[in-house]
VEXTOR-33629 format. One record per residue: residue number from 1; x negated, y negated, z of N, C-alpha, C in turn. Coordinates in nm, 4 decimals, decimal comma. Layout:
REM VEXTOR-33629
<num:NUM; nx:X; ny:Y; nz:Z; cax:X; cay:Y; caz:Z; cx:X; cy:Y; cz:Z>
...
***
This chain:
REM VEXTOR-33629
<num:1; nx:-0,0837; ny:0,1176; nz:0,0000; cax:0,0000; cay:0,0000; caz:0,0000; cx:-0,0886; cy:-0,1245; cz:0,0000>
<num:2; nx:-0,0514; ny:-0,2220; nz:-0,0791; cax:-0,1275; cay:-0,3461; caz:-0,0806; cx:-0,0409; cy:-0,4597; cz:-0,0275>
<num:3; nx:-0,1063; ny:-0,5501; nz:0,0443; cax:-0,0392; cay:-0,6678; caz:0,0978; cx:-0,1014; cy:-0,7917; cz:0,0372>
<num:4; nx:-0,0180; ny:-0,8805; nz:-0,0119; cax:-0,0648; cay:-1,0071; caz:-0,0673; cx:-0,0927; cy:-1,1022; cz:0,0478>
<num:5; nx:-0,2092; ny:-1,1648; nz:0,0447; cax:-0,2499; cay:-1,2585; caz:0,1483; cx:-0,2316; cy:-1,3998; cz:0,0947>
<num:6; nx:-0,1694; ny:-1,4833; nz:0,1756; cax:-0,1473; cay:-1,6224; caz:0,1383; cx:-0,1579; cy:-1,7092; cz:0,2628>
<num:7; nx:-0,2273; ny:-1,8208; nz:0,2519; cax:-0,2408; cay:-1,9137; caz:0,3625; cx:-0,2459; cy:-2,0562; cz:0,3099>
<num:8; nx:-0,1877; ny:-2,1469; nz:0,3853; cax:-0,1949; cay:-2,2886; caz:0,3489; cx:-0,3300; cy:-2,3483; cz:0,3870>
<num:9; nx:-0,4126; ny:-2,2703; nz:0,4588; cax:-0,5440; cay:-2,3175; caz:0,5018; cx:-0,6518; cy:-2,2996; cz:0,3950>
<num:10; nx:-0,6122; ny:-2,2492; nz:0,2788; cax:-0,7009; cay:-2,2381; caz:0,1623; cx:-0,6219; cy:-2,2903; cz:0,0429>
<num:11; nx:-0,6911; ny:-2,3348; nz:-0,0617; cax:-0,6206; cay:-2,3877; caz:-0,1785; cx:-0,5254; cy:-2,2840; cz:-0,2383>
<num:12; nx:-0,4107; ny:-2,3306; nz:-0,2833; cax:-0,3161; cay:-2,2428; caz:-0,3514; cx:-0,3794; cy:-2,1917; cz:-0,4803>
<num:13; nx:-0,3376; ny:-2,0738; nz:-0,5215; cax:-0,3870; cay:-2,0176; caz:-0,6468; cx:-0,3528; cy:-2,1124; cz:-0,7624>
<num:14; nx:-0,4465; ny:-2,1278; nz:-0,8546; cax:-0,4245; cay:-2,2162; caz:-0,9697; cx:-0,3943; cy:-2,1344; cz:-1,0958>
<num:15; nx:-0,3463; ny:-2,0144; nz:-1,0746; cax:-0,3127; cay:-1,9260; caz:-1,1852; cx:-0,2353; cy:-1,8069; cz:-1,1330>
<num:16; nx:-0,2151; ny:-1,7062; nz:-1,2183; cax:-0,1385; cay:-1,5880; caz:-1,1780; cx:-0,2242; cy:-1,4878; cz:-1,0997>
<num:17; nx:-0,2596; ny:-1,5239; nz:-0,9767; cax:-0,3371; cay:-1,4354; caz:-0,8891; cx:-0,3058; cy:-1,4712; cz:-0,7447>
<num:18; nx:-0,3485; ny:-1,3860; nz:-0,6535; cax:-0,3282; cay:-1,4066; caz:-0,5099; cx:-0,4566; cy:-1,4585; cz:-0,4471>
<num:19; nx:-0,4431; ny:-1,5302; nz:-0,3366; cax:-0,5615; cay:-1,5746; caz:-0,2629; cx:-0,6414; cy:-1,4548; cz:-0,2135>
<num:20; nx:-0,5702; ny:-1,3489; nz:-0,1807; cax:-0,6357; cay:-1,2277; caz:-0,1349; cx:-0,5395; cy:-1,1113; cz:-0,1348>
<num:21; nx:-0,5976; ny:-0,9916; nz:-0,1239; cax:-0,5214; cay:-0,8674; caz:-0,1163; cx:-0,5827; cy:-0,7832; cz:-0,0049>
<num:22; nx:-0,4965; ny:-0,7277; nz:0,0804; cax:-0,5395; cay:-0,6302; caz:0,1800; cx:-0,4873; cy:-0,4947; cz:0,1351>
<num:23; nx:-0,5757; ny:-0,3963; nz:0,1308; cax:-0,5375; cay:-0,2618; caz:0,0884; cx:-0,6387; cy:-0,1618; cz:0,1418>
<num:24; nx:-0,5894; ny:-0,0498; nz:0,1915; cax:-0,6791; cay:0,0575; caz:0,2337; cx:-0,7806; cy:0,0160; cz:0,3386>
<num:25; nx:-0,7412; ny:-0,0716; nz:0,4294; cax:-0,8335; cay:-0,1148; caz:0,5338; cx:-0,9375; cy:-0,2157; cz:0,4878>
<num:26; nx:-0,9220; ny:-0,2655; nz:0,3665; cax:-1,0148; cay:-0,3627; caz:0,3099; cx:-0,9401; cy:-0,4914; cz:0,2762>
<num:27; nx:-1,0141; ny:-0,6016; nz:0,2713; cax:-0,9602; cay:-0,7298; caz:0,2274; cx:-1,0464; cy:-0,7787; cz:0,1116>
<num:28; nx:-0,9811; ny:-0,8175; nz:0,0041; cax:-1,0477; cay:-0,8676; caz:-0,1152; cx:-1,0006; cy:-1,0107; cz:-0,1369>
<num:29; nx:-1,0910; ny:-1,1073; nz:-0,1303; cax:-1,0508; cay:-1,2454; caz:-0,1561; cx:-1,0737; cy:-1,2780; cz:-0,3028>
<num:30; nx:-0,9879; ny:-1,3621; nz:-0,3544; cax:-1,0146; cay:-1,4190; caz:-0,4863; cx:-1,1280; cy:-1,5190; cz:-0,4701>
<num:31; nx:-1,1913; ny:-1,5542; nz:-0,5796; cax:-1,2958; cay:-1,6548; caz:-0,5742; cx:-1,2407; cy:-1,7854; cz:-0,5201>
<num:32; nx:-1,3145; ny:-1,8444; nz:-0,4292; cax:-1,2728; cay:-1,9703; caz:-0,3685; cx:-1,3679; cy:-2,0811; cz:-0,4121>
<num:33; nx:-1,3099; ny:-2,1824; nz:-0,4725; cax:-1,3852; cay:-2,3023; caz:-0,5085; cx:-1,4013; cy:-2,3894; cz:-0,3848>
<num:34; nx:-1,4787; ny:-2,4936; nz:-0,3969; cax:-1,4990; cay:-2,5882; caz:-0,2877; cx:-1,3914; cy:-2,6938; cz:-0,2807>
<num:35; nx:-1,2658; ny:-2,6527; nz:-0,2980; cax:-1,1525; cay:-2,7449; caz:-0,2958; cx:-1,0965; cy:-2,7589; cz:-0,1552>
<num:36; nx:-1,0685; ny:-2,8810; nz:-0,1158; cax:-1,0023; cay:-2,9081; caz:0,0113; cx:-0,8551; cy:-2,8702; cz:-0,0057>
<num:37; nx:-0,8025; ny:-2,7778; nz:0,0772; cax:-0,6631; cay:-2,7363; caz:0,0587; cx:-0,5625; cy:-2,8479; cz:0,0853>
<num:38; nx:-0,6005; ny:-2,9478; nz:0,1629; cax:-0,5086; cay:-3,0580; caz:0,1945; cx:-0,4936; cy:-3,1555; cz:0,0779>
<num:39; nx:-0,6019; ny:-3,1757; nz:0,0021; cax:-0,5994; cay:-3,2763; caz:-0,1040; cx:-0,6024; cy:-3,2168; cz:-0,2447>
<num:40; nx:-0,6551; ny:-3,0956; nz:-0,2570; cax:-0,6726; cay:-3,0356; caz:-0,3888; cx:-0,7947; cy:-3,0866; cz:-0,4620>
<num:41; nx:-0,8734; ny:-3,1716; nz:-0,3936; cax:-0,9952; cay:-3,2270; caz:-0,4531; cx:-1,1182; cy:-3,1505; cz:-0,4040>
<num:42; nx:-1,2242; ny:-3,1570; nz:-0,4844; cax:-1,3499; cay:-3,0973; caz:-0,4400; cx:-1,4032; cy:-3,1736; cz:-0,3197>
<num:43; nx:-1,4642; ny:-3,1001; nz:-0,2284; cax:-1,5298; cay:-3,1633; caz:-0,1145; cx:-1,6391; cy:-3,2542; cz:-0,1690>
<num:44; nx:-1,6422; ny:-3,3806; nz:-0,1259; cax:-1,7455; cay:-3,4713; caz:-0,1760; cx:-1,8812; cy:-3,4380; cz:-0,1157>
<num:45; nx:-1,9860; ny:-3,4529; nz:-0,1950; cax:-2,1199; cay:-3,4309; caz:-0,1422; cx:-2,2010; cy:-3,3275; cz:-0,2167>
<num:46; nx:-2,1548; ny:-3,2852; nz:-0,3332; cax:-2,2353; cay:-3,1962; caz:-0,4159; cx:-2,2294; cy:-3,0506; cz:-0,3744>
<num:47; nx:-2,3344; ny:-2,9778; nz:-0,4105; cax:-2,3354; cay:-2,8323; caz:-0,3928; cx:-2,3233; cy:-2,7916; cz:-0,2468>
<num:48; nx:-2,3878; ny:-2,8624; nz:-0,1556; cax:-2,3797; cay:-2,8256; caz:-0,0139; cx:-2,2364; cy:-2,8357; cz:0,0362>
<num:49; nx:-2,1702; ny:-2,9457; nz:0,0079; cax:-2,0331; cay:-2,9662; caz:0,0542; cx:-1,9376; cy:-2,8675; cz:-0,0112>
<num:50; nx:-1,9554; ny:-2,8418; nz:-0,1406; cax:-1,8672; cay:-2,7471; caz:-0,2076; cx:-1,8894; cy:-2,6052; cz:-0,1573>
<num:51; nx:-2,0136; ny:-2,5681; nz:-0,1273; cax:-2,0413; cay:-2,4358; caz:-0,0713; cx:-1,9765; cy:-2,4225; cz:0,0659>
<num:52; nx:-1,9912; ny:-2,5236; nz:0,1487; cax:-1,9306; cay:-2,5221; caz:0,2829; cx:-1,7789; cy:-2,5077; cz:0,2736>
<num:53; nx:-1,7165; ny:-2,5831; nz:0,1837; cax:-1,5714; cay:-2,5752; caz:0,1692; cx:-1,5292; cy:-2,4417; cz:0,1103>
<num:54; nx:-1,6052; ny:-2,3911; nz:0,0144; cax:-1,5750; cay:-2,2607; caz:-0,0446; cx:-1,5745; cy:-2,1525; cz:0,0627>
<num:55; nx:-1,6758; ny:-2,1517; nz:0,1474; cax:-1,6842; cay:-2,0506; caz:0,2532; cx:-1,5788; cy:-2,0732; cz:0,3613>
<num:56; nx:-1,5431; ny:-2,1967; nz:0,3864; cax:-1,4340; cay:-2,2255; caz:0,4795; cx:-1,3037; cy:-2,1694; cz:0,4242>
<num:57; nx:-1,2841; ny:-2,1810; nz:0,2936; cax:-1,1657; cay:-2,1257; caz:0,2292; cx:-1,1655; cy:-1,9729; cz:0,2337>
<num:58; nx:-1,2803; ny:-1,9114; nz:0,2088; cax:-1,2921; cay:-1,7655; caz:0,2193; cx:-1,2553; cy:-1,7224; cz:0,3613>
<num:59; nx:-1,3091; ny:-1,7925; nz:0,4588; cax:-1,2825; cay:-1,7617; caz:0,5997; cx:-1,1323; cy:-1,7694; cz:0,6296>
<num:60; nx:-1,0648; ny:-1,8705; nz:0,5781; cax:-0,9215; cay:-1,8872; caz:0,6011; cx:-0,8419; cy:-1,7707; cz:0,5425>
<num:61; nx:-0,8778; ny:-1,7266; nz:0,4230; cax:-0,8078; cay:-1,6140; caz:0,3611; cx:-0,8326; cy:-1,4868; cz:0,4421>
<num:62; nx:-0,9559; ny:-1,4647; nz:0,4828; cax:-0,9874; cay:-1,3472; caz:0,5641; cx:-0,9083; cy:-1,3473; cz:0,6938>
<num:63; nx:-0,9043; ny:-1,4616; nz:0,7600; cax:-0,8329; cay:-1,4709; caz:0,8874; cx:-0,6828; cy:-1,4477; cz:0,8685>
<num:64; nx:-0,6282; ny:-1,4947; nz:0,7580; cax:-0,4862; cay:-1,4706; caz:0,7296; cx:-0,4579; cy:-1,3218; cz:0,7117>
<num:65; nx:-0,5614; ny:-1,2461; nz:0,6741; cax:-0,5479; cay:-1,1019; caz:0,6542; cx:-0,5840; cy:-1,0218; cz:0,7787>
<num:66; nx:-0,6263; ny:-1,0906; nz:0,8859; cax:-0,6652; cay:-1,0206; caz:1,0075; cx:-0,8105; cy:-0,9775; cz:1,0099>
<num:67; nx:-0,8931; ny:-1,0419; nz:0,9291; cax:-1,0364; cay:-1,0121; caz:0,9251; cx:-1,1121; cy:-1,1406; cz:0,9580>
<num:68; nx:-1,2433; ny:-1,1365; nz:0,9478; cax:-1,3249; cay:-1,2555; caz:0,9693; cx:-1,4573; cy:-1,2387; cz:0,8956>
<num:69; nx:-1,5384; ny:-1,3428; nz:0,8990; cax:-1,6653; cay:-1,3397; caz:0,8257; cx:-1,7581; cy:-1,2284; cz:0,8742>
<num:70; nx:-1,7476; ny:-1,1917; nz:1,0009; cax:-1,8311; cay:-1,0849; caz:1,0556; cx:-1,7994; cy:-0,9482; cz:0,9975>
<num:71; nx:-1,6856; ny:-0,9364; nz:0,9313; cax:-1,6444; cay:-0,8087; caz:0,8726; cx:-1,6678; cy:-0,8033; cz:0,7220>
<num:72; nx:-1,7300; ny:-0,9070; nz:0,6677; cax:-1,7576; cay:-0,9110; caz:0,5236; cx:-1,8711; cy:-0,8146; cz:0,4908>
<num:73; nx:-1,8482; ny:-0,7302; nz:0,3906; cax:-1,9502; cay:-0,6343; caz:0,3488; cx:-2,0166; cy:-0,6735; cz:0,2167>
<num:74; nx:-1,9494; ny:-0,7588; nz:0,1378; cax:-2,0044; cay:-0,7977; caz:0,0069; cx:-1,9484; cy:-0,9320; cz:-0,0349>
<num:75; nx:-2,0340; ny:-1,0168; nz:-0,0883; cax:-1,9899; cay:-1,1420; caz:-0,1490; cx:-2,0478; cy:-1,1523; cz:-0,2898>
<num:76; nx:-1,9809; ny:-1,2308; nz:-0,3696; cax:-2,0336; cay:-1,2685; caz:-0,5006; cx:-2,0273; cy:-1,4203; cz:-0,5078>
<num:77; nx:-2,1394; ny:-1,4798; nz:-0,5438; cax:-2,1515; cay:-1,6252; caz:-0,5546; cx:-2,1720; cy:-1,6586; cz:-0,7021>
<num:78; nx:-2,0853; ny:-1,7445; nz:-0,7522; cax:-2,0958; cay:-1,7922; caz:-0,8898; cx:-2,1415; cy:-1,9370; cz:-0,8843>
<num:79; nx:-2,2553; ny:-1,9657; nz:-0,9456; cax:-2,3120; cay:-2,1003; caz:-0,9454; cx:-2,3093; cy:-2,1606; cz:-1,0852>
<num:80; nx:-2,2727; ny:-2,2864; nz:-1,0925; cax:-2,2780; cay:-2,3587; caz:-1,2197; cx:-2,4231; cy:-2,3753; cz:-1,2646>
<num:81; nx:-2,5128; ny:-2,3916; nz:-1,1660; cax:-2,6539; cay:-2,4161; caz:-1,1962; cx:-2,7402; cy:-2,3406; cz:-1,0947>
<num:82; nx:-2,8184; ny:-2,2451; nz:-1,1410; cax:-2,9026; cay:-2,1656; caz:-1,0514; cx:-3,0053; cy:-2,2523; cz:-0,9785>
<num:83; nx:-3,0314; ny:-2,3723; nz:-1,0275; cax:-3,1191; cay:-2,4634; caz:-0,9552; cx:-3,0588; cy:-2,5048; cz:-0,8206>
<num:84; nx:-2,9293; ny:-2,4826; nz:-0,8016; cax:-2,8616; cay:-2,5123; caz:-0,6750; cx:-2,8701; cy:-2,3963; cz:-0,5764>
<num:85; nx:-2,9378; ny:-2,2881; nz:-0,6130; cax:-2,9410; cay:-2,1679; caz:-0,5297; cx:-2,9922; cy:-2,1965; cz:-0,3887>
<num:86; nx:-3,1025; ny:-2,2645; nz:-0,3749; cax:-3,1617; cay:-2,2887; caz:-0,2420; cx:-3,0671; cy:-2,3693; cz:-0,1529>
<num:87; nx:-3,0054; ny:-2,4710; nz:-0,2088; cax:-2,9124; cay:-2,5532; caz:-0,1307; cx:-2,7887; cy:-2,4721; cz:-0,0919>
<num:88; nx:-2,7367; ny:-2,3918; nz:-0,1845; cax:-2,6232; cay:-2,3045; caz:-0,1531; cx:-2,6635; cy:-2,2059; cz:-0,0447>
<num:89; nx:-2,7799; ny:-2,1469; nz:-0,0587; cax:-2,8272; cay:-2,0442; caz:0,0333; cx:-2,8409; cy:-2,0985; cz:0,1757>
<num:90; nx:-2,8830; ny:-2,2219; nz:0,1896; cax:-2,8978; cay:-2,2843; caz:0,3211; cx:-2,7624; cy:-2,2935; cz:0,3911>
<num:91; nx:-2,6598; ny:-2,3374; nz:0,3194; cax:-2,5253; cay:-2,3470; caz:0,3769; cx:-2,4697; cy:-2,2072; cz:0,4022>
<num:92; nx:-2,4910; ny:-2,1158; nz:0,3095; cax:-2,4439; cay:-1,9776; caz:0,3235; cx:-2,4967; cy:-1,9167; cz:0,4532>
<num:93; nx:-2,6238; ny:-1,9429; nz:0,4844; cax:-2,6853; cay:-1,8897; caz:0,6067; cx:-2,6180; cy:-1,9453; cz:0,7322>
<num:94; nx:-2,5623; ny:-2,0661; nz:0,7252; cax:-2,4899; cay:-2,1219; caz:0,8399; cx:-2,3660; cy:-2,0388; cz:0,8716>
<num:95; nx:-2,3060; ny:-1,9785; nz:0,7704; cax:-2,1850; cay:-1,8994; caz:0,7892; cx:-2,2147; cy:-1,7544; cz:0,8231>
<num:96; nx:-2,3228; ny:-1,6994; nz:0,7690; cax:-2,3509; cay:-1,5580; caz:0,7876; cx:-2,4733; cy:-1,5288; cz:0,8734>
<num:97; nx:-2,5502; ny:-1,6304; nz:0,9109; cax:-2,6639; cay:-1,6090; caz:0,9996; cx:-2,7783; cy:-1,5371; cz:0,9317>
<num:98; nx:-2,8756; ny:-1,5069; nz:1,0121; cax:-2,9967; cay:-1,4445; caz:0,9589; cx:-2,9892; cy:-1,2920; cz:0,9571>
<num:99; nx:-2,9235; ny:-1,2308; nz:1,0544; cax:-2,9177; cay:-1,0848; caz:1,0601; cx:-2,7788; cy:-1,0336; cz:1,0292>
<num:100; nx:-2,7712; ny:-0,9171; nz:0,9713; cax:-2,6425; cay:-0,8558; caz:0,9442; cx:-2,5631; cy:-0,9220; cz:0,8334>
<num:101; nx:-2,6306; ny:-0,9906; nz:0,7451; cax:-2,5608; cay:-1,0557; caz:0,6341; cx:-2,5013; cy:-0,9503; cz:0,5412>
<num:102; nx:-2,3921; ny:-0,9848; nz:0,4733; cax:-2,3346; cay:-0,8896; caz:0,3777; cx:-2,4228; cy:-0,8740; cz:0,2543>
<num:103; nx:-2,3966; ny:-0,7682; nz:0,1804; cax:-2,4594; cay:-0,7548; caz:0,0489; cx:-2,4096; cy:-0,8714; cz:-0,0364>
<num:104; nx:-2,4897; ny:-0,9142; nz:-0,1330; cax:-2,4504; cay:-1,0311; caz:-0,2115; cx:-2,5096; cy:-1,0262; cz:-0,3512>
<num:105; nx:-2,4330; ny:-1,0761; nz:-0,4452; cax:-2,4813; cay:-1,1057; caz:-0,5797; cx:-2,4629; cy:-1,2545; cz:-0,6005>
<num:106; nx:-2,5551; ny:-1,3167; nz:-0,6718; cax:-2,5433; cay:-1,4582; caz:-0,7070; cx:-2,5810; cy:-1,4721; cz:-0,8532>
<num:107; nx:-2,4911; ny:-1,5314; nz:-0,9297; cax:-2,5141; cay:-1,5454; caz:-1,0726; cx:-2,4818; cy:-1,6863; cz:-1,1187>
<num:108; nx:-2,5534; ny:-1,7293; nz:-1,2209; cax:-2,5217; cay:-1,8561; caz:-1,2855; cx:-2,4181; cy:-1,8287; cz:-1,3942>
<num:109; nx:-2,3196; ny:-1,9170; nz:-1,4009; cax:-2,2137; cay:-1,9032; caz:-1,5006; cx:-2,2085; cy:-2,0293; cz:-1,5855>
<num:110; nx:-2,1532; ny:-2,0167; nz:-1,7044; cax:-2,1467; cay:-2,1316; caz:-1,7951; cx:-2,0520; cy:-2,2389; cz:-1,7434>
<num:111; nx:-1,9435; ny:-2,1951; nz:-1,6777; cax:-1,8435; cay:-2,2911; caz:-1,6344; cx:-1,7574; cy:-2,2301; cz:-1,5256>
<num:112; nx:-1,7123; ny:-2,3138; nz:-1,4334; cax:-1,6208; cay:-2,2714; caz:-1,3279; cx:-1,4906; cy:-2,3495; cz:-1,3396>
<num:113; nx:-1,3796; ny:-2,2942; nz:-1,2883; cax:-1,2526; cay:-2,3654; caz:-1,2954; cx:-1,2622; cy:-2,5063; cz:-1,2371>
<num:114; nx:-1,1931; ny:-2,5990; nz:-1,3012; cax:-1,1842; cay:-2,7379; caz:-1,2578; cx:-1,3188; cy:-2,8098; cz:-1,2528>
<num:115; nx:-1,4242; ny:-2,7486; nz:-1,3093; cax:-1,5560; cay:-2,8106; caz:-1,3095; cx:-1,6321; cy:-2,7937; cz:-1,1794>
<num:116; nx:-1,5975; ny:-2,6915; nz:-1,1017; cax:-1,6639; cay:-2,6670; caz:-0,9737; cx:-1,8113; cy:-2,6338; cz:-0,9894>
<num:117; nx:-1,8836; ny:-2,6493; nz:-0,8799; cax:-2,0260; cay:-2,6175; caz:-0,8775; cx:-2,0533; cy:-2,4778; cz:-0,8239>
<num:118; nx:-1,9599; ny:-2,4243; nz:-0,7422; cax:-1,9773; cay:-2,2928; caz:-0,6808; cx:-1,8406; cy:-2,2302; cz:-0,6567>
<num:119; nx:-1,8362; ny:-2,0997; nz:-0,6684; cax:-1,7169; cay:-2,0216; caz:-0,6346; cx:-1,7651; cy:-1,8954; cz:-0,5656>
<num:120; nx:-1,7004; ny:-1,8597; nz:-0,4539; cax:-1,7438; cay:-1,7441; caz:-0,3760; cx:-1,6245; cy:-1,6535; cz:-0,3486>
<num:121; nx:-1,6467; ny:-1,5234; nz:-0,3681; cax:-1,5453; cay:-1,4220; caz:-0,3343; cx:-1,6068; cy:-1,3248; cz:-0,2334>
<num:122; nx:-1,5195; ny:-1,2555; nz:-0,1589; cax:-1,5690; cay:-1,1655; caz:-0,0550; cx:-1,4851; cy:-1,0396; cz:-0,0470>
<num:123; nx:-1,5491; ny:-0,9338; nz:0,0021; cax:-1,4822; cay:-0,8090; caz:0,0365; cx:-1,5161; cy:-0,7823; cz:0,1820>
<num:124; nx:-1,4121; ny:-0,7529; nz:0,2615; cax:-1,4319; cay:-0,7285; caz:0,4048; cx:-1,3559; cy:-0,6053; cz:0,4486>
<num:125; nx:-1,3986; ny:-0,5478; nz:0,5594; cax:-1,3217; cay:-0,4416; caz:0,6244; cx:-1,2301; cy:-0,5071; cz:0,7265>
<num:126; nx:-1,1180; ny:-0,4427; nz:0,7549; cax:-1,0255; cay:-0,4995; caz:0,8542; cx:-1,0586; cy:-0,4526; cz:0,9940>
***
């Protein structure tokens, strides 16, 4: 059985998808841009601010599903520019710490929705 996850604490889906899905003891978040859910605008301040907001949005979806960042087993980070990797990584470490970090892939993409600089998705256990 799958449960659709929805929260007002993360941006509403901008297409035909769910913010997240819980199934089989796992939570799968859709990619989260650095959009402020209250305004619909990107967090001001470049890659650091957008990464922080993206992870805050991931956290909100996880919490709505009964999980948290400590239960994340895998993330995927999509970057508009791989030159932003170090700055993204610094903020990412604030959320996941130095030990016990989830597995992760980070890739540069040609374009992100709405012109975002970063998008992050996560898989967690419940």
